[in-house]
C-alpha positions as CSV (number, residue, x, y, z in Angstrom):
1,M,85.2,101.9,98.2
2,K,83.6,99.4,100.5
3,L,84.1,97.2,103.2
4,K,82.4,94.5,104.7
5,W,83.2,91.9,107.0
6,Y,81.7,88.6,107.2
7,G,83.7,87.1,110.1
8,H,87.3,85.6,111.1
9,A,89.3,86.4,108.0
10,S,86.7,87.4,105.0
11,F,85.8,90.5,103.9
12,R,83.9,91.7,100.9
13,L,85.8,94.9,99.4
14,T,83.9,96.7,96.6
15,S,85.3,99.4,94.2
16,Q,83.7,102.5,93.2
17,S,83.1,101.0,90.1
18,G,81.5,97.7,91.6
19,V,83.8,95.0,91.2
20,S,84.1,92.9,94.2
21,V,86.5,91.1,96.5
22,I,85.9,88.6,98.6
23,T,88.8,87.5,101.0
24,D,89.5,84.2,102.9
25,P,86.2,82.6,102.7
26,Y,85.4,80.0,105.6
27,N,83.2,77.4,106.0
28,P,80.1,78.4,108.0
29,A,79.6,74.7,109.3
30,T,82.8,74.6,111.0
31,A,83.4,78.6,111.3
32,G,79.7,79.7,112.8
33,Y,79.3,83.0,110.8
34,K,76.7,83.0,108.2
35,D,76.6,81.5,104.9
36,F,77.6,83.7,102.0
37,S,74.9,85.1,99.9
38,E,76.7,87.8,97.7
39,P,78.4,86.8,94.3
40,S,81.7,88.7,93.8
41,E,83.9,88.8,91.1
42,I,87.5,88.1,92.6
43,V,87.9,86.0,95.7
44,I,91.4,85.7,97.2
45,I,92.7,82.8,99.5
46,S,95.8,82.7,101.6
47,S,95.9,79.1,101.1
48,D,94.3,76.2,99.1
49,N,94.0,73.7,102.5
50,D,92.6,75.4,105.3
51,S,88.6,75.3,105.8
52,Y,88.5,78.3,107.7
53,H,90.2,80.4,104.8
54,C,89.8,78.5,101.2
55,N,85.9,77.7,100.6
56,Q,85.7,79.7,97.5
57,H,83.3,77.2,96.2
58,L,81.0,78.9,98.7
59,I,80.4,82.2,97.2
60,P,77.3,82.6,94.7
61,G,78.4,82.8,91.4
62,S,81.2,82.4,89.0
63,H,84.5,83.9,90.0
64,L,87.8,84.4,89.1
65,T,89.7,82.8,92.3
66,I,93.6,83.9,92.9
67,N,95.5,82.0,96.0
68,A,97.8,84.1,97.6
69,L,100.5,81.4,98.4
70,E,100.7,80.6,94.4
71,L,101.1,84.2,93.6
72,A,103.7,85.0,95.8
73,Q,105.7,81.5,94.5
74,N,105.2,82.9,91.1
75,G,105.9,86.3,90.9
76,G,104.0,88.2,93.5
77,I,101.7,90.5,91.7
78,W,98.6,90.1,89.7
79,L,96.2,93.0,88.2
80,E,92.9,92.0,87.5
81,R,90.1,94.7,86.7
82,E,92.1,97.6,87.9
83,I,92.5,96.5,91.3
84,E,96.3,95.2,92.5
85,F,97.2,92.0,94.1
86,R,100.6,91.5,96.0
87,A,101.5,88.5,98.3
88,I,104.3,87.3,100.1
89,E,105.1,83.5,101.4
90,A,104.0,83.3,104.9
91,M,103.6,79.9,107.5
92,E,101.7,79.0,110.0
93,A,102.5,78.6,113.9
94,L,105.6,76.3,113.8
95,N,104.1,75.5,117.1
96,H,100.7,74.7,116.3
97,N,99.1,72.9,119.2
98,E,96.7,70.8,116.2
99,H,98.6,70.5,113.2
100,D,101.8,70.8,111.3
101,P,102.0,74.3,110.1
102,D,101.2,75.1,106.8
103,Q,102.4,77.5,104.2
104,N,99.9,80.4,103.4
105,G,100.6,83.4,101.4
106,M,99.7,87.3,102.8
107,Y,98.7,90.2,100.5
108,R,98.2,93.4,99.7
109,I,95.4,95.2,97.6
110,L,95.1,98.3,96.1
111,M,91.5,99.4,95.1
112,D,90.5,103.3,94.6
113,G,93.8,104.3,95.8
114,V,93.6,102.6,99.3
115,H,96.5,100.1,100.2
116,I,94.9,97.3,101.9
117,G,97.2,94.7,103.9
118,H,95.6,90.9,104.8
119,M,97.6,88.9,106.8
120,G,96.4,85.7,105.9
121,D,96.9,82.9,108.5
122,I,100.8,83.9,109.4
123,G,101.7,82.3,113.0
124,N,104.8,83.8,113.4
125,A,107.0,86.8,113.9
126,L,107.4,88.7,110.9
127,T,110.8,88.1,108.8
128,P,112.7,91.4,107.7
129,A,110.9,90.9,104.0
130,Q,107.7,90.5,105.4
131,L,107.8,93.4,107.4
132,E,108.8,95.4,104.3
133,F,105.9,94.1,102.0
134,F,103.5,95.4,104.4
135,Q,105.3,99.1,104.3
136,G,103.1,102.1,103.1
137,I,99.7,100.4,103.6
138,D,96.8,102.4,104.6
139,V,94.4,99.6,106.5
140,L,95.8,96.7,108.0
141,L,93.5,93.5,108.4
142,A,95.2,92.4,111.2
143,L,95.1,88.9,112.9
144,V,94.6,90.0,116.5
145,G,93.2,86.8,118.2
146,G,96.5,85.2,119.1
147,H,97.7,81.4,119.0
148,P,97.3,79.5,116.6
149,T,98.3,82.6,114.5
150,L,100.7,85.2,115.6
151,E,101.4,86.6,119.1
152,L,100.3,89.9,120.0
153,P,103.6,91.5,120.7
154,D,104.3,89.9,117.4
155,L,101.4,91.9,115.9
156,M,102.5,95.1,117.4
157,T,105.9,95.1,116.3
158,L,104.5,95.2,112.5
159,I,101.9,97.8,113.6
160,E,104.6,100.0,115.0
161,H,107.1,99.3,111.8
162,V,104.4,100.3,109.2
163,K,102.3,102.4,111.1
164,P,99.3,101.9,109.4
165,K,96.4,104.5,109.1
166,L,93.8,102.0,109.9
167,I,93.7,98.5,111.3
168,I,90.4,96.8,111.1
169,P,90.6,93.9,113.6
170,M,90.1,90.1,112.6
171,H,90.0,86.2,113.5
172,F,89.3,86.8,117.0
173,R,86.9,85.5,119.5
174,T,83.3,86.1,119.3
175,L,80.2,84.5,120.3
176,T,79.5,83.3,116.6
177,Y,82.6,81.8,115.9
178,K,82.4,78.0,117.1
179,P,86.1,77.3,118.0
180,R,87.0,78.7,121.3
181,N,90.8,79.0,121.3
182,T,91.6,82.1,120.3
183,F,91.6,85.9,122.4
184,W,88.7,88.1,122.9
185,I,89.1,91.4,121.2
186,T,89.7,93.3,124.4
187,N,93.3,91.3,124.6
188,F,94.5,93.5,121.3
189,L,92.6,96.6,122.1
190,E,94.7,96.7,125.9
191,Y,97.7,98.0,123.0
192,F,95.8,101.2,122.6
193,K,94.4,104.2,124.3
194,D,90.5,104.3,124.4
195,S,91.1,107.5,122.3
196,D,92.3,105.6,119.4
197,V,89.6,103.2,118.8
198,D,86.4,103.6,117.3
199,F,83.3,101.2,116.7
200,A,81.3,101.1,113.7
201,C,78.7,99.1,115.0
202,S,78.2,98.0,111.7
203,S,79.4,95.3,109.6
204,E,80.0,97.6,106.2
205,V,81.8,100.8,106.2
206,E,83.1,103.1,103.8
207,I,86.9,104.0,103.1
208,T,88.4,106.6,101.0
209,P,92.0,108.1,100.7
210,Q,90.2,111.4,102.2
211,S,88.8,109.4,105.2
212,L,91.8,107.7,106.5
213,P,93.0,109.0,109.7
214,S,96.5,110.9,109.7
215,Q,97.8,108.9,112.8
216,T,97.1,104.8,113.6
217,R,93.7,104.3,114.7
218,V,91.7,101.0,115.0
219,L,88.3,100.6,113.8
220,V,86.2,97.7,115.3
221,V,83.5,96.7,112.2
222,D,80.8,94.0,113.6
223,Y,80.4,90.6,111.7
224,V,77.4,89.9,109.5
């Protein structure tokens, strides 16, 4: 599979058969990242009420939209085009600085034999059930910007519990991201040895079961 990071919490995952999934599309006008120019067969959103995570209408062409929160509330499993989606309920930070917290969904995607975990927009320490939900993932798309998502020590608890083979950071402050309320990525990288961190120097990487490291590593991917 190929993985491309558009920015914020939005990725494009493309299977070997050519089916693509876009996660949590942002609004370029408010986020600062580029417009979406590529179509996708499937779009998955962590909620339908957050302008930084639910702009499926900005993806070109027609597509199936999966609402992870609704999926979590209605069985938690969806199989589409040989890609498996699983979801669990989550909540924004209970002490959110800007508004009352809203529900959202965290989700897992199984594509080409690779288990990918997306943390949605969770803002609190994970419950035992949420920790168990991520057990066995290969790739963690990790919220590393701190408040208003979960604090970094709480993220590290998840990482130490599930031991993903690859961590790809997202949802952090960059020179393009318009809001200035999140950490730079350096805050997160301080938790790791330099020898455990790789830089893709590209917005797109290829991931296969065979290419995954045997022990947890961080892969920093550029935004588009």
